[in-house]
C-alpha positions as CSV (number, residue, x, y, z in Angstrom):
1,M,15.7,5.1,9.6
2,K,15.8,2.6,6.8
3,C,12.7,1.9,4.7
4,P,11.8,-1.7,5.3
5,L,10.6,-2.1,1.7
6,F,13.8,-1.2,-0.2
7,G,16.3,-0.2,2.4
8,L,16.5,3.5,1.5
9,E,17.8,5.7,4.3
10,V,15.0,8.2,5.0
11,P,13.9,10.5,7.8
12,E,11.3,8.9,10.1
13,S,8.8,11.6,9.1
14,E,8.8,10.2,5.5
15,V,7.8,6.7,6.6
16,Q,4.1,5.7,6.6
17,E,1.9,2.7,6.9
18,C,-0.2,1.2,4.1
19,F,-3.8,1.3,5.2
20,I,-4.6,-1.9,3.3
21,C,-1.9,-4.3,4.6
22,H,-0.3,-2.2,7.3
23,A,3.2,-2.6,5.7
24,V,5.6,0.2,6.5
25,F,7.2,2.1,3.6
26,C,8.8,5.5,2.7
27,Q,7.2,8.1,0.4
28,Y,9.8,7.2,-2.3
29,C,8.8,3.5,-2.4
30,G,5.1,4.1,-2.2
31,M,2.7,4.1,-5.1
32,H,0.5,7.2,-5.4
33,D,-2.9,6.8,-6.9
34,Y,-6.6,7.5,-6.2
35,G,-5.6,10.2,-3.8
36,R,-3.8,7.8,-1.5
37,T,-0.4,6.2,-1.1
38,F,0.0,2.4,-1.1
39,C,3.0,0.1,-0.4
40,S,2.5,-1.9,-3.7
41,A,0.6,-2.3,-6.9
42,R,-1.3,-5.2,-5.2
43,C,-2.6,-3.0,-2.4
44,R,-3.5,-0.3,-4.9
45,G,-5.4,-2.8,-7.0
46,F,-7.2,-4.2,-3.9
47,F,-8.3,-0.7,-3.0
48,F,-9.8,-0.1,-6.5
49,W,-11.1,-3.6,-7.3
50,G,-11.8,-5.1,-3.9
51,D,-11.4,-8.7,-3.1
52,G,-12.8,-10.2,-6.2
53,D,-16.1,-11.1,-7.8
54,N,-18.9,-12.5,-5.6
55,D,-20.4,-15.8,-6.7
56,E,-24.2,-16.3,-6.9
57,K,-23.9,-18.8,-4.0
58,D,-22.6,-15.9,-1.8
59,Y,-26.1,-14.3,-1.8
């Protein structure tokens, strides 16, 4: 199977889904941090920082 992210040829057992955006990637393309594997630095940052600051008007 080819990794959809970078096109590497990998066994299907090494392909996983990002739990943030549900993109499919292989273990070689993934970013490992916070005890999890993400498809990109953007998803890794979203996991840690969330979706941004709340304004006072949100309360």
